[in-house]
Jmol script that loads the backbone (N, CA, C; Angstrom):
load data "model"
ATOM      1  N   UNK A   1      53.279  47.229 -99.205  1.00  0.00           N
ATOM      2  CA  UNK A   1      52.642  47.716-100.398  1.00  0.00           C
ATOM      3  C   UNK A   1      53.464  48.857-100.971  1.00  0.00           C
ATOM      4  N   UNK A   2      53.648  48.849-102.247  1.00  0.00           N
ATOM      5  CA  UNK A   2      54.478  49.856-102.890  1.00  0.00           C
ATOM      6  C   UNK A   2      53.684  51.102-103.226  1.00  0.00           C
ATOM      7  N   UNK A   3      54.422  52.136-103.534  1.00  0.00           N
ATOM      8  CA  UNK A   3      53.805  53.398-103.916  1.00  0.00           C
ATOM      9  C   UNK A   3      53.424  54.213-102.703  1.00  0.00           C
ATOM     10  N   UNK A   4      52.609  55.188-102.940  1.00  0.00           N
ATOM     11  CA  UNK A   4      52.129  56.014-101.860  1.00  0.00           C
ATOM     12  C   UNK A   4      52.405  57.492-102.025  1.00  0.00           C
ATOM     13  N   UNK A   5      53.180  57.872-103.039  1.00  0.00           N
ATOM     14  CA  UNK A   5      53.476  59.280-103.230  1.00  0.00           C
ATOM     15  C   UNK A   5      52.189  60.086-103.397  1.00  0.00           C
ATOM     16  N   UNK A   6      51.246  59.552-104.149  1.00  0.00           N
ATOM     17  CA  UNK A   6      49.962  60.218-104.349  1.00  0.00           C
ATOM     18  C   UNK A   6      48.925  59.782-103.311  1.00  0.00           C
ATOM     19  N   UNK A   7      49.374  59.057-102.306  1.00  0.00           N
ATOM     20  CA  UNK A   7      48.492  58.521-101.269  1.00  0.00           C
ATOM     21  C   UNK A   7      47.368  57.690-101.895  1.00  0.00           C
ATOM     22  N   UNK A   8      47.696  57.009-102.978  1.00  0.00           N
ATOM     23  CA  UNK A   8      46.796  56.079-103.675  1.00  0.00           C
ATOM     24  C   UNK A   8      45.552  56.750-104.253  1.00  0.00           C
ATOM     25  N   UNK A   9      45.592  58.065-104.379  1.00  0.00           N
ATOM     26  CA  UNK A   9      44.463  58.792-104.945  1.00  0.00           C
ATOM     27  C   UNK A   9      44.227  58.456-106.414  1.00  0.00           C
ATOM     28  N   UNK A  10      45.250  57.966-107.104  1.00  0.00           N
ATOM     29  CA  UNK A  10      45.056  57.580-108.505  1.00  0.00           C
ATOM     30  C   UNK A  10      44.013  56.474-108.636  1.00  0.00           C
ATOM     31  N   UNK A  11      43.836  55.683-107.589  1.00  0.00           N
ATOM     32  CA  UNK A  11      42.853  54.609-107.624  1.00  0.00           C
ATOM     33  C   UNK A  11      41.421  55.140-107.632  1.00  0.00           C
ATOM     34  N   UNK A  12      41.238  56.370-107.224  1.00  0.00           N
ATOM     35  CA  UNK A  12      39.893  56.971-107.250  1.00  0.00           C
ATOM     36  C   UNK A  12      39.400  57.155-108.675  1.00  0.00           C
ATOM     37  N   UNK A  13      40.320  57.183-109.629  1.00  0.00           N
ATOM     38  CA  UNK A  13      39.898  57.288-111.024  1.00  0.00           C
ATOM     39  C   UNK A  13      39.067  56.079-111.437  1.00  0.00           C
ATOM     40  N   UNK A  14      39.339  54.938-110.851  1.00  0.00           N
ATOM     41  CA  UNK A  14      38.525  53.745-111.117  1.00  0.00           C
ATOM     42  C   UNK A  14      37.101  53.970-110.613  1.00  0.00           C
ATOM     43  N   UNK A  15      36.976  54.677-109.484  1.00  0.00           N
ATOM     44  CA  UNK A  15      35.651  54.984-108.943  1.00  0.00           C
ATOM     45  C   UNK A  15      34.839  55.863-109.893  1.00  0.00           C
ATOM     46  N   UNK A  16      35.509  56.614-110.734  1.00  0.00           N
ATOM     47  CA  UNK A  16      34.836  57.411-111.753  1.00  0.00           C
ATOM     48  C   UNK A  16      34.611  56.599-113.023  1.00  0.00           C
ATOM     49  N   UNK A  17      35.596  55.810-113.400  1.00  0.00           N
ATOM     50  CA  UNK A  17      35.549  55.086-114.672  1.00  0.00           C
ATOM     51  C   UNK A  17      34.496  53.981-114.688  1.00  0.00           C
ATOM     52  N   UNK A  18      34.394  53.216-113.622  1.00  0.00           N
ATOM     53  CA  UNK A  18      33.492  52.065-113.640  1.00  0.00           C
ATOM     54  C   UNK A  18      32.018  52.453-113.765  1.00  0.00           C
ATOM     55  N   UNK A  19      31.505  53.412-112.993  1.00  0.00           N
ATOM     56  CA  UNK A  19      30.108  53.803-113.207  1.00  0.00           C
ATOM     57  C   UNK A  19      29.880  54.413-114.593  1.00  0.00           C
ATOM     58  N   UNK A  20      30.878  55.129-115.097  1.00  0.00           N
ATOM     59  CA  UNK A  20      30.769  55.677-116.442  1.00  0.00           C
ATOM     60  C   UNK A  20      30.659  54.558-117.465  1.00  0.00           C
ATOM     61  N   UNK A  21      31.456  53.519-117.302  1.00  0.00           N
ATOM     62  CA  UNK A  21      31.401  52.378-118.232  1.00  0.00           C
ATOM     63  C   UNK A  21      30.046  51.688-118.148  1.00  0.00           C
ATOM     64  N   UNK A  22      29.475  51.611-116.958  1.00  0.00           N
ATOM     65  CA  UNK A  22      28.127  51.054-116.815  1.00  0.00           C
ATOM     66  C   UNK A  22      27.122  51.882-117.591  1.00  0.00           C
ATOM     67  N   UNK A  23      27.187  53.196-117.453  1.00  0.00           N
ATOM     68  CA  UNK A  23      26.271  54.081-118.182  1.00  0.00           C
ATOM     69  C   UNK A  23      26.427  53.907-119.687  1.00  0.00           C
ATOM     70  N   UNK A  24      27.652  53.760-120.148  1.00  0.00           N
ATOM     71  CA  UNK A  24      27.905  53.564-121.576  1.00  0.00           C
ATOM     72  C   UNK A  24      27.192  52.302-122.050  1.00  0.00           C
ATOM     73  N   UNK A  25      27.382  51.217-121.322  1.00  0.00           N
ATOM     74  CA  UNK A  25      26.783  49.934-121.719  1.00  0.00           C
ATOM     75  C   UNK A  25      25.269  50.009-121.722  1.00  0.00           C
ATOM     76  N   UNK A  26      24.694  50.584-120.677  1.00  0.00           N
ATOM     77  CA  UNK A  26      23.246  50.679-120.578  1.00  0.00           C
ATOM     78  C   UNK A  26      22.688  51.548-121.701  1.00  0.00           C
ATOM     79  N   UNK A  27      23.343  52.645-121.978  1.00  0.00           N
ATOM     80  CA  UNK A  27      22.869  53.532-123.033  1.00  0.00           C
ATOM     81  C   UNK A  27      23.053  52.938-124.419  1.00  0.00           C
ATOM     82  N   UNK A  28      24.061  52.153-124.588  1.00  0.00           N
ATOM     83  CA  UNK A  28      24.305  51.526-125.885  1.00  0.00           C
ATOM     84  C   UNK A  28      23.317  50.388-126.134  1.00  0.00           C
ATOM     85  N   UNK A  29      23.024  49.597-125.107  1.00  0.00           N
ATOM     86  CA  UNK A  29      22.183  48.409-125.265  1.00  0.00           C
ATOM     87  C   UNK A  29      20.713  48.646-124.925  1.00  0.00           C
ATOM     88  N   UNK A  30      20.433  49.655-124.094  1.00  0.00           N
ATOM     89  CA  UNK A  30      19.081  49.996-123.678  1.00  0.00           C
ATOM     90  C   UNK A  30      18.263  48.772-123.216  1.00  0.00           C
ATOM     91  N   UNK A  31      18.704  48.127-122.135  1.00  0.00           N
ATOM     92  CA  UNK A  31      17.967  46.952-121.640  1.00  0.00           C
ATOM     93  C   UNK A  31      16.557  47.332-121.180  1.00  0.00           C
ATOM     94  N   UNK A  32      15.646  46.376-121.244  1.00  0.00           N
ATOM     95  CA  UNK A  32      14.248  46.623-120.875  1.00  0.00           C
ATOM     96  C   UNK A  32      14.105  47.178-119.464  1.00  0.00           C
ATOM     97  N   UNK A  33      14.873  46.666-118.533  1.00  0.00           N
ATOM     98  CA  UNK A  33      14.740  47.096-117.142  1.00  0.00           C
ATOM     99  C   UNK A  33      15.115  48.562-116.944  1.00  0.00           C
ATOM    100  N   UNK A  34      15.809  49.156-117.908  1.00  0.00           N
ATOM    101  CA  UNK A  34      16.234  50.551-117.779  1.00  0.00           C
ATOM    102  C   UNK A  34      15.261  51.517-118.455  1.00  0.00           C
ATOM    103  N   UNK A  35      14.138  51.020-118.940  1.00  0.00           N
ATOM    104  CA  UNK A  35      13.194  51.863-119.681  1.00  0.00           C
ATOM    105  C   UNK A  35      12.658  53.029-118.847  1.00  0.00           C
ATOM    106  N   UNK A  36      12.623  52.889-117.534  1.00  0.00           N
ATOM    107  CA  UNK A  36      12.108  53.952-116.668  1.00  0.00           C
ATOM    108  C   UNK A  36      13.112  55.080-116.454  1.00  0.00           C
ATOM    109  N   UNK A  37      14.318  54.914-116.929  1.00  0.00           N
ATOM    110  CA  UNK A  37      15.369  55.913-116.741  1.00  0.00           C
ATOM    111  C   UNK A  37      15.555  56.691-118.033  1.00  0.00           C
ATOM    112  N   UNK A  38      15.994  57.928-117.901  1.00  0.00           N
ATOM    113  CA  UNK A  38      16.214  58.783-119.061  1.00  0.00           C
ATOM    114  C   UNK A  38      17.506  58.362-119.757  1.00  0.00           C
ATOM    115  N   UNK A  39      17.375  57.439-120.689  1.00  0.00           N
ATOM    116  CA  UNK A  39      18.541  56.897-121.373  1.00  0.00           C
ATOM    117  C   UNK A  39      18.350  57.123-122.868  1.00  0.00           C
ATOM    118  N   UNK A  40      18.621  58.328-123.273  1.00  0.00           N
ATOM    119  CA  UNK A  40      18.450  58.685-124.676  1.00  0.00           C
ATOM    120  C   UNK A  40      19.623  59.515-125.176  1.00  0.00           C
ATOM    121  N   UNK A  41      20.814  59.149-124.779  1.00  0.00           N
ATOM    122  CA  UNK A  41      21.984  59.894-125.220  1.00  0.00           C
ATOM    123  C   UNK A  41      22.283  59.569-126.676  1.00  0.00           C
ATOM    124  N   UNK A  42      22.778  60.569-127.388  1.00  0.00           N
ATOM    125  CA  UNK A  42      23.133  60.373-128.794  1.00  0.00           C
ATOM    126  C   UNK A  42      24.360  59.472-128.906  1.00  0.00           C
ATOM    127  N   UNK A  43      24.523  58.912-130.079  1.00  0.00           N
ATOM    128  CA  UNK A  43      25.707  58.081-130.323  1.00  0.00           C
ATOM    129  C   UNK A  43      26.979  58.900-130.157  1.00  0.00           C
ATOM    130  N   UNK A  44      26.952  60.152-130.564  1.00  0.00           N
ATOM    131  CA  UNK A  44      28.132  61.016-130.397  1.00  0.00           C
ATOM    132  C   UNK A  44      28.482  61.197-128.930  1.00  0.00           C
ATOM    133  N   UNK A  45      27.459  61.378-128.081  1.00  0.00           N
ATOM    134  CA  UNK A  45      27.722  61.556-126.660  1.00  0.00           C
ATOM    135  C   UNK A  45      28.203  60.258-126.020  1.00  0.00           C
ATOM    136  N   UNK A  46      27.633  59.142-126.425  1.00  0.00           N
ATOM    137  CA  UNK A  46      28.095  57.843-125.926  1.00  0.00           C
ATOM    138  C   UNK A  46      29.555  57.636-126.317  1.00  0.00           C
ATOM    139  N   UNK A  47      29.914  58.007-127.528  1.00  0.00           N
ATOM    140  CA  UNK A  47      31.315  57.901-127.959  1.00  0.00           C
ATOM    141  C   UNK A  47      32.220  58.801-127.128  1.00  0.00           C
ATOM    142  N   UNK A  48      31.732  59.982-126.771  1.00  0.00           N
ATOM    143  CA  UNK A  48      32.502  60.889-125.915  1.00  0.00           C
ATOM    144  C   UNK A  48      32.711  60.269-124.529  1.00  0.00           C
ATOM    145  N   UNK A  49      31.645  59.681-123.971  1.00  0.00           N
ATOM    146  CA  UNK A  49      31.786  59.011-122.672  1.00  0.00           C
ATOM    147  C   UNK A  49      32.788  57.868-122.764  1.00  0.00           C
ATOM    148  N   UNK A  50      32.744  57.129-123.864  1.00  0.00           N
ATOM    149  CA  UNK A  50      33.671  56.019-124.068  1.00  0.00           C
ATOM    150  C   UNK A  50      35.112  56.509-124.096  1.00  0.00           C
ATOM    151  N   UNK A  51      35.335  57.606-124.788  1.00  0.00           N
ATOM    152  CA  UNK A  51      36.691  58.170-124.863  1.00  0.00           C
ATOM    153  C   UNK A  51      37.175  58.607-123.490  1.00  0.00           C
ATOM    154  N   UNK A  52      36.304  59.236-122.725  1.00  0.00           N
ATOM    155  CA  UNK A  52      36.676  59.675-121.375  1.00  0.00           C
ATOM    156  C   UNK A  52      36.951  58.471-120.476  1.00  0.00           C
ATOM    157  N   UNK A  53      36.127  57.437-120.580  1.00  0.00           N
ATOM    158  CA  UNK A  53      36.363  56.211-119.812  1.00  0.00           C
ATOM    159  C   UNK A  53      37.766  55.672-120.084  1.00  0.00           C
ATOM    160  N   UNK A  54      38.110  55.565-121.349  1.00  0.00           N
ATOM    161  CA  UNK A  54      39.430  55.027-121.700  1.00  0.00           C
ATOM    162  C   UNK A  54      40.547  55.933-121.199  1.00  0.00           C
ATOM    163  N   UNK A  55      40.356  57.227-121.291  1.00  0.00           N
ATOM    164  CA  UNK A  55      41.369  58.155-120.786  1.00  0.00           C
ATOM    165  C   UNK A  55      41.559  58.001-119.281  1.00  0.00           C
ATOM    166  N   UNK A  56      40.457  57.812-118.571  1.00  0.00           N
ATOM    167  CA  UNK A  56      40.547  57.647-117.113  1.00  0.00           C
ATOM    168  C   UNK A  56      41.351  56.404-116.726  1.00  0.00           C
ATOM    169  N   UNK A  57      41.061  55.280-117.353  1.00  0.00           N
ATOM    170  CA  UNK A  57      41.754  54.062-116.927  1.00  0.00           C
ATOM    171  C   UNK A  57      43.216  54.064-117.385  1.00  0.00           C
ATOM    172  N   UNK A  58      43.497  54.683-118.515  1.00  0.00           N
ATOM    173  CA  UNK A  58      44.891  54.802-118.950  1.00  0.00           C
ATOM    174  C   UNK A  58      45.638  55.755-118.031  1.00  0.00           C
ATOM    175  N   UNK A  59      45.020  56.868-117.678  1.00  0.00           N
ATOM    176  CA  UNK A  59      45.651  57.816-116.768  1.00  0.00           C
ATOM    177  C   UNK A  59      45.917  57.179-115.408  1.00  0.00           C
ATOM    178  N   UNK A  60      44.982  56.379-114.912  1.00  0.00           N
ATOM    179  CA  UNK A  60      45.189  55.700-113.636  1.00  0.00           C
ATOM    180  C   UNK A  60      46.417  54.798-113.705  1.00  0.00           C
ATOM    181  N   UNK A  61      46.542  54.039-114.792  1.00  0.00           N
ATOM    182  CA  UNK A  61      47.690  53.141-114.936  1.00  0.00           C
ATOM    183  C   UNK A  61      48.997  53.937-114.982  1.00  0.00           C
ATOM    184  N   UNK A  62      48.998  55.033-115.705  1.00  0.00           N
ATOM    185  CA  UNK A  62      50.215  55.852-115.805  1.00  0.00           C
ATOM    186  C   UNK A  62      50.563  56.489-114.464  1.00  0.00           C
ATOM    187  N   UNK A  63      49.564  57.046-113.792  1.00  0.00           N
ATOM    188  CA  UNK A  63      49.823  57.658-112.488  1.00  0.00           C
ATOM    189  C   UNK A  63      50.325  56.639-111.478  1.00  0.00           C
ATOM    190  N   UNK A  64      49.784  55.438-111.539  1.00  0.00           N
ATOM    191  CA  UNK A  64      50.221  54.391-110.612  1.00  0.00           C
ATOM    192  C   UNK A  64      51.698  54.053-110.834  1.00  0.00           C
ATOM    193  N   UNK A  65      52.101  53.939-112.080  1.00  0.00           N
ATOM    194  CA  UNK A  65      53.512  53.658-112.372  1.00  0.00           C
ATOM    195  C   UNK A  65      54.405  54.827-111.988  1.00  0.00           C
ATOM    196  N   UNK A  66      53.947  56.051-112.228  1.00  0.00           N
ATOM    197  CA  UNK A  66      54.716  57.230-111.813  1.00  0.00           C
ATOM    198  C   UNK A  66      54.835  57.250-110.298  1.00  0.00           C
ATOM    199  N   UNK A  67      53.773  56.885-109.615  1.00  0.00           N
ATOM    200  CA  UNK A  67      53.774  56.811-108.161  1.00  0.00           C
ATOM    201  C   UNK A  67      54.897  55.895-107.676  1.00  0.00           C
ATOM    202  N   UNK A  68      55.049  54.756-108.341  1.00  0.00           N
ATOM    203  CA  UNK A  68      56.090  53.809-107.924  1.00  0.00           C
ATOM    204  C   UNK A  68      57.489  54.393-108.121  1.00  0.00           C
ATOM    205  N   UNK A  69      57.673  55.141-109.192  1.00  0.00           N
ATOM    206  CA  UNK A  69      58.985  55.765-109.425  1.00  0.00           C
ATOM    207  C   UNK A  69      59.231  56.838-108.378  1.00  0.00           C
ATOM    208  N   UNK A  70      58.247  57.707-108.146  1.00  0.00           N
ATOM    209  CA  UNK A  70      58.411  58.791-107.176  1.00  0.00           C
ATOM    210  C   UNK A  70      58.555  58.280-105.750  1.00  0.00           C
ATOM    211  N   UNK A  71      58.040  57.089-105.489  1.00  0.00           N
ATOM    212  CA  UNK A  71      58.154  56.484-104.163  1.00  0.00           C
ATOM    213  C   UNK A  71      59.418  55.638-104.026  1.00  0.00           C
ATOM    214  N   UNK A  72      60.237  55.628-105.060  1.00  0.00           N
ATOM    215  CA  UNK A  72      61.513  54.894-105.086  1.00  0.00           C
ATOM    216  C   UNK A  72      61.324  53.382-105.034  1.00  0.00           C
ATOM    217  N   UNK A  73      60.162  52.891-105.456  1.00  0.00           N
ATOM    218  CA  UNK A  73      59.951  51.448-105.575  1.00  0.00           C
ATOM    219  C   UNK A  73      60.457  50.941-106.915  1.00  0.00           C
ATOM    220  N   UNK A  74      60.412  51.797-107.927  1.00  0.00           N
ATOM    221  CA  UNK A  74      60.911  51.492-109.269  1.00  0.00           C
ATOM    222  C   UNK A  74      61.803  52.631-109.714  1.00  0.00           C
ATOM    223  N   UNK A  75      62.615  52.356-110.691  1.00  0.00           N
ATOM    224  CA  UNK A  75      63.418  53.400-111.303  1.00  0.00           C
ATOM    225  C   UNK A  75      62.779  53.848-112.608  1.00  0.00           C
ATOM    226  N   UNK A  76      63.321  54.907-113.152  1.00  0.00           N
ATOM    227  CA  UNK A  76      62.813  55.397-114.428  1.00  0.00           C
ATOM    228  C   UNK A  76      62.897  54.326-115.509  1.00  0.00           C
ATOM    229  N   UNK A  77      63.935  53.513-115.463  1.00  0.00           N
ATOM    230  CA  UNK A  77      64.097  52.475-116.483  1.00  0.00           C
ATOM    231  C   UNK A  77      62.989  51.417-116.405  1.00  0.00           C
ATOM    232  N   UNK A  78      62.391  51.256-115.233  1.00  0.00           N
ATOM    233  CA  UNK A  78      61.298  50.291-115.069  1.00  0.00           C
ATOM    234  C   UNK A  78      59.969  50.835-115.570  1.00  0.00           C
ATOM    235  N   UNK A  79      59.848  52.151-115.598  1.00  0.00           N
ATOM    236  CA  UNK A  79      58.560  52.787-115.878  1.00  0.00           C
ATOM    237  C   UNK A  79      57.957  52.332-117.208  1.00  0.00           C
ATOM    238  N   UNK A  80      58.684  52.505-118.289  1.00  0.00           N
ATOM    239  CA  UNK A  80      58.128  52.181-119.615  1.00  0.00           C
ATOM    240  C   UNK A  80      57.802  50.695-119.741  1.00  0.00           C
ATOM    241  N   UNK A  81      58.697  49.844-119.262  1.00  0.00           N
ATOM    242  CA  UNK A  81      58.490  48.403-119.374  1.00  0.00           C
ATOM    243  C   UNK A  81      57.261  47.966-118.576  1.00  0.00           C
ATOM    244  N   UNK A  82      57.178  48.412-117.345  1.00  0.00           N
ATOM    245  CA  UNK A  82      56.049  48.003-116.503  1.00  0.00           C
ATOM    246  C   UNK A  82      54.743  48.672-116.927  1.00  0.00           C
ATOM    247  N   UNK A  83      54.853  49.903-117.419  1.00  0.00           N
ATOM    248  CA  UNK A  83      53.647  50.572-117.909  1.00  0.00           C
ATOM    249  C   UNK A  83      53.087  49.822-119.116  1.00  0.00           C
ATOM    250  N   UNK A  84      53.944  49.370-119.996  1.00  0.00           N
ATOM    251  CA  UNK A  84      53.487  48.610-121.164  1.00  0.00           C
ATOM    252  C   UNK A  84      52.735  47.348-120.733  1.00  0.00           C
ATOM    253  N   UNK A  85      53.232  46.687-119.706  1.00  0.00           N
ATOM    254  CA  UNK A  85      52.555  45.489-119.187  1.00  0.00           C
ATOM    255  C   UNK A  85      51.202  45.869-118.603  1.00  0.00           C
ATOM    256  N   UNK A  86      51.178  46.920-117.794  1.00  0.00           N
ATOM    257  CA  UNK A  86      49.921  47.355-117.182  1.00  0.00           C
ATOM    258  C   UNK A  86      48.901  47.763-118.245  1.00  0.00           C
ATOM    259  N   UNK A  87      49.345  48.507-119.244  1.00  0.00           N
ATOM    260  CA  UNK A  87      48.421  48.961-120.285  1.00  0.00           C
ATOM    261  C   UNK A  87      47.900  47.801-121.127  1.00  0.00           C
ATOM    262  N   UNK A  88      48.687  46.748-121.248  1.00  0.00           N
ATOM    263  CA  UNK A  88      48.218  45.587-122.009  1.00  0.00           C
ATOM    264  C   UNK A  88      47.068  44.872-121.290  1.00  0.00           C
ATOM    265  N   UNK A  89      46.934  45.131-119.995  1.00  0.00           N
ATOM    266  CA  UNK A  89      45.877  44.508-119.193  1.00  0.00           C
ATOM    267  C   UNK A  89      44.645  45.404-119.044  1.00  0.00           C
ATOM    268  N   UNK A  90      44.745  46.638-119.505  1.00  0.00           N
ATOM    269  CA  UNK A  90      43.640  47.578-119.383  1.00  0.00           C
ATOM    270  C   UNK A  90      42.522  47.166-120.329  1.00  0.00           C
ATOM    271  N   UNK A  91      41.311  47.126-119.801  1.00  0.00           N
ATOM    272  CA  UNK A  91      40.149  46.800-120.627  1.00  0.00           C
ATOM    273  C   UNK A  91      39.549  48.097-121.168  1.00  0.00           C
ATOM    274  N   UNK A  92      39.793  48.339-122.459  1.00  0.00           N
ATOM    275  CA  UNK A  92      39.213  49.499-123.102  1.00  0.00           C
ATOM    276  C   UNK A  92      37.734  49.235-123.348  1.00  0.00           C
ATOM    277  N   UNK A  93      37.021  50.267-123.751  1.00  0.00           N
ATOM    278  CA  UNK A  93      35.592  50.118-124.008  1.00  0.00           C
ATOM    279  C   UNK A  93      35.384  49.177-125.182  1.00  0.00           C
ATOM    280  N   UNK A  94      34.765  48.054-124.902  1.00  0.00           N
ATOM    281  CA  UNK A  94      34.518  47.020-125.901  1.00  0.00           C
ATOM    282  C   UNK A  94      33.036  46.673-125.852  1.00  0.00           C
ATOM    283  N   UNK A  95      32.262  47.077-126.881  1.00  0.00           N
ATOM    284  CA  UNK A  95      30.828  46.795-126.864  1.00  0.00           C
ATOM    285  C   UNK A  95      30.482  45.317-126.686  1.00  0.00           C
ATOM    286  N   UNK A  96      31.368  44.425-127.072  1.00  0.00           N
ATOM    287  CA  UNK A  96      31.073  42.995-126.904  1.00  0.00           C
ATOM    288  C   UNK A  96      31.067  42.582-125.433  1.00  0.00           C
ATOM    289  N   UNK A  97      31.547  43.459-124.553  1.00  0.00           N
ATOM    290  CA  UNK A  97      31.557  43.165-123.123  1.00  0.00           C
ATOM    291  C   UNK A  97      30.489  43.955-122.366  1.00  0.00           C
ATOM    292  N   UNK A  98      29.579  44.589-123.107  1.00  0.00           N
ATOM    293  CA  UNK A  98      28.540  45.395-122.471  1.00  0.00           C
ATOM    294  C   UNK A  98      27.668  44.590-121.511  1.00  0.00           C
ATOM    295  N   UNK A  99      27.371  43.338-121.836  1.00  0.00           N
ATOM    296  CA  UNK A  99      26.481  42.545-120.976  1.00  0.00           C
ATOM    297  C   UNK A  99      26.983  42.482-119.539  1.00  0.00           C
ATOM    298  N   UNK A 100      28.275  42.304-119.378  1.00  0.00           N
ATOM    299  CA  UNK A 100      28.842  42.239-118.020  1.00  0.00           C
ATOM    300  C   UNK A 100      28.658  43.574-117.296  1.00  0.00           C
ATOM    301  N   UNK A 101      28.866  44.678-118.026  1.00  0.00           N
ATOM    302  CA  UNK A 101      28.732  46.002-117.427  1.00  0.00           C
ATOM    303  C   UNK A 101      27.266  46.333-117.144  1.00  0.00           C
ATOM    304  N   UNK A 102      26.359  45.826-117.978  1.00  0.00           N
ATOM    305  CA  UNK A 102      24.935  46.044-117.740  1.00  0.00           C
ATOM    306  C   UNK A 102      24.498  45.346-116.460  1.00  0.00           C
ATOM    307  N   UNK A 103      24.981  44.142-116.241  1.00  0.00           N
ATOM    308  CA  UNK A 103      24.665  43.435-114.986  1.00  0.00           C
ATOM    309  C   UNK A 103      25.192  44.211-113.787  1.00  0.00           C
ATOM    310  N   UNK A 104      26.401  44.715-113.894  1.00  0.00           N
ATOM    311  CA  UNK A 104      26.968  45.515-112.811  1.00  0.00           C
ATOM    312  C   UNK A 104      26.144  46.786-112.612  1.00  0.00           C
ATOM    313  N   UNK A 105      25.723  47.397-113.698  1.00  0.00           N
ATOM    314  CA  UNK A 105      24.910  48.614-113.609  1.00  0.00           C
ATOM    315  C   UNK A 105      23.605  48.336-112.886  1.00  0.00           C
ATOM    316  N   UNK A 106      22.975  47.232-113.220  1.00  0.00           N
ATOM    317  CA  UNK A 106      21.699  46.896-112.578  1.00  0.00           C
ATOM    318  C   UNK A 106      21.899  46.698-111.077  1.00  0.00           C
ATOM    319  N   UNK A 107      22.995  46.067-110.720  1.00  0.00           N
ATOM    320  CA  UNK A 107      23.271  45.822-109.300  1.00  0.00           C
ATOM    321  C   UNK A 107      23.645  47.088-108.535  1.00  0.00           C
ATOM    322  N   UNK A 108      24.351  47.992-109.188  1.00  0.00           N
ATOM    323  CA  UNK A 108      24.923  49.129-108.477  1.00  0.00           C
ATOM    324  C   UNK A 108      24.196  50.452-108.665  1.00  0.00           C
ATOM    325  N   UNK A 109      23.619  50.661-109.832  1.00  0.00           N
ATOM    326  CA  UNK A 109      23.169  52.007-110.147  1.00  0.00           C
ATOM    327  C   UNK A 109      21.658  52.165-110.203  1.00  0.00           C
ATOM    328  N   UNK A 110      20.939  51.120-110.446  1.00  0.00           N
ATOM    329  CA  UNK A 110      19.508  51.277-110.692  1.00  0.00           C
ATOM    330  C   UNK A 110      18.690  50.552-109.646  1.00  0.00           C
TER     331      UNK A 110
END
end "model"
wireframe off; spacefill off
backbone 0.3
color backbone group
């Protein structure tokens, strides 16, 4: 397995991003099963959470690629090319995908 300079701690950002994305979806869609929970965040706050979610997953991708360079698995010349590929696979906050995140939220958080 490649990398390791950061001891794979960059992957912990996913542990922060995924529950946040679940909260975003639940707060945006307000499913019936969540009525017992305090889900009354403003649209501005939901947008702020969305921005932070996207920053987290982009930062994770960048740190992972930097990790590979610092661990001598890739060179600097590989960084931009491979980062572009990784970022093209990143799922940004897309309200049309909220249903999937709501199901995950129900299974994991509530």
